[in-house]
C-alpha positions as CSV (number, residue, x, y, z in Angstrom):
1,X,-93.0,0.7,8.1
2,X,-92.7,-2.9,9.1
3,X,-92.6,-3.9,12.8
4,X,-89.1,-3.9,14.3
5,X,-88.0,-7.5,15.0
6,X,-85.9,-6.6,18.0
7,X,-88.7,-4.9,19.9
8,X,-91.5,-7.0,21.4
9,X,-95.2,-6.1,21.7
10,X,-94.6,-4.1,24.9
11,X,-91.6,-2.1,23.5
12,X,-88.9,-4.1,25.2
13,X,-85.7,-5.3,23.6
14,X,-86.0,-8.8,22.3
15,X,-83.7,-11.3,20.7
16,X,-85.5,-12.7,17.7
17,X,-86.4,-16.4,17.8
18,X,-85.0,-17.9,14.6
19,X,-85.7,-21.5,15.5
20,X,-88.6,-21.8,13.0
21,X,-86.7,-20.1,10.2
22,X,-85.3,-22.2,7.3
23,X,-81.6,-22.9,7.1
24,X,-80.3,-21.2,3.9
25,X,-77.0,-20.1,2.5
26,X,-76.5,-16.5,3.3
27,X,-74.0,-13.9,2.2
28,X,-73.5,-10.2,2.9
29,X,-71.1,-7.7,1.4
30,X,-70.4,-4.4,3.1
31,X,-68.0,-1.6,2.2
32,X,-66.4,1.5,3.7
33,X,-63.7,4.0,2.9
34,X,-60.9,5.8,4.8
35,X,-60.1,9.1,3.3
36,X,-56.6,10.4,3.8
37,X,-54.0,12.7,2.4
38,X,-51.9,11.5,-0.6
39,X,-48.8,11.3,1.6
40,X,-50.6,9.1,4.1
41,X,-51.9,6.8,1.4
42,X,-48.4,6.5,0.0
43,X,-47.2,5.6,3.5
44,X,-49.9,3.0,3.9
45,X,-49.1,1.4,0.5
46,X,-45.3,1.4,1.1
47,X,-45.5,-1.0,4.0
48,X,-43.2,1.4,6.0
49,X,-45.8,2.6,8.5
50,X,-44.5,2.7,12.0
51,X,-46.9,0.1,13.3
52,X,-46.4,-2.3,10.3
53,X,-48.4,-3.5,7.3
54,X,-51.5,-1.4,7.4
55,X,-53.5,-3.3,4.9
56,X,-52.8,-6.8,6.1
57,X,-53.4,-5.8,9.8
58,X,-56.7,-4.2,8.9
59,X,-57.8,-7.2,6.9
60,X,-57.0,-9.5,9.9
61,X,-58.7,-7.2,12.3
62,X,-61.9,-7.2,10.1
63,X,-62.0,-11.0,10.0
64,X,-61.6,-11.2,13.8
65,X,-64.3,-8.6,14.3
66,X,-66.8,-10.4,12.1
67,X,-66.3,-13.5,14.4
68,X,-67.0,-11.4,17.5
69,X,-70.0,-9.5,16.3
70,X,-72.5,-11.1,18.7
71,X,-70.2,-10.1,21.6
72,X,-70.3,-6.5,20.4
73,X,-73.9,-5.9,19.1
74,X,-76.6,-6.6,21.6
75,X,-79.3,-9.1,20.4
76,X,-77.1,-10.4,17.5
77,X,-77.1,-14.2,17.3
78,X,-73.7,-15.9,17.5
79,X,-73.1,-17.5,14.1
80,X,-70.9,-20.2,12.7
81,X,-69.3,-18.3,9.8
82,X,-68.2,-20.3,6.9
83,X,-66.2,-17.5,5.1
84,X,-65.0,-14.0,6.0
85,X,-63.0,-12.1,3.4
86,X,-61.8,-8.6,4.0
87,X,-60.0,-6.6,1.4
88,X,-58.3,-3.2,1.9
89,X,-57.4,-1.7,-1.5
90,X,-56.1,1.7,-2.7
91,X,-58.8,4.0,-3.9
92,X,-59.0,7.6,-5.1
93,X,-58.1,9.6,-1.9
94,X,-57.7,6.7,0.5
95,X,-58.3,3.0,1.2
96,X,-61.4,1.2,0.2
97,X,-62.5,-1.6,2.6
98,X,-64.8,-4.5,1.5
99,X,-66.0,-7.5,3.6
100,X,-67.8,-10.6,2.3
101,X,-69.3,-12.9,4.9
102,X,-71.0,-16.2,4.4
103,X,-72.8,-18.7,6.5
104,X,-75.5,-21.4,6.2
105,X,-78.0,-20.7,8.9
106,X,-81.3,-19.3,10.1
107,X,-80.3,-15.6,10.2
108,X,-78.3,-13.3,8.0
109,X,-74.7,-12.0,8.2
110,X,-75.3,-8.3,7.5
111,X,-74.1,-7.2,10.9
112,X,-71.0,-9.4,10.7
113,X,-70.0,-7.8,7.3
114,X,-70.7,-4.3,8.6
115,X,-68.7,-5.0,11.8
116,X,-65.8,-6.3,9.8
117,X,-65.7,-3.2,7.6
118,X,-66.0,-0.9,10.6
119,X,-63.2,-2.5,12.6
120,X,-61.0,-2.7,9.5
121,X,-61.5,1.0,8.9
122,X,-60.8,1.8,12.6
123,X,-57.6,-0.3,12.4
124,X,-56.4,1.7,9.3
125,X,-57.1,4.9,11.3
126,X,-55.2,3.6,14.3
127,X,-52.2,2.5,12.4
128,X,-51.9,5.8,10.5
129,X,-53.1,8.4,13.0
130,X,-49.5,9.4,13.9
131,X,-49.2,10.6,10.2
132,X,-52.7,12.0,9.6
133,X,-55.2,12.7,12.4
134,X,-57.5,14.3,9.8
135,X,-58.4,10.9,8.2
136,X,-62.2,10.4,7.7
137,X,-64.1,7.1,7.8
138,X,-66.9,7.3,5.3
139,X,-69.7,5.4,3.7
140,X,-69.8,2.3,5.8
141,X,-72.8,0.5,4.4
142,X,-74.3,-2.8,3.2
143,X,-73.7,-3.4,-0.5
144,X,-75.8,-6.6,-0.9
145,X,-77.2,-9.6,0.9
146,X,-78.5,-12.9,-0.3
147,X,-80.6,-15.7,1.3
148,X,-83.2,-15.9,3.9
149,X,-86.9,-15.2,4.0
150,X,-86.6,-11.6,2.7
151,X,-84.6,-12.8,-0.3
152,X,-81.8,-11.0,-2.1
153,X,-81.1,-7.2,-1.9
154,X,-78.6,-5.1,-3.7
155,X,-77.8,-1.4,-3.2
156,X,-79.2,0.5,-6.2
């Protein structure tokens, strides 16, 4: 296993020094899913949920979350994001959430994409919990990343 970059030689938490890293275009795509009853999915898609437009609100929440990632995750670098796109789409048994985040910089945007998906999923849950407390947030994960020293990666 490779050495963990956020732990120094003495085992203490450490913010990685990226000053010597090359500036490259970077992108990360993350995904997640909110499983719900067919009735709740129909409510979400109808636009008649008590709190408003579920999909649009979750998409905005995900974008806002990506921009605040360094405030939420210790040791995450604050990044100038050039693009954040969050989509909430109907899927079999619920709503599928995808986030695509881009920057040009010295560190990647995987955490920003994962944070965007996580908060968008939580927003879906919050907006629909009055109708279905049994919803489940599932499979929040990185789908792919490009750029940087470690190169490109895609989930098999």
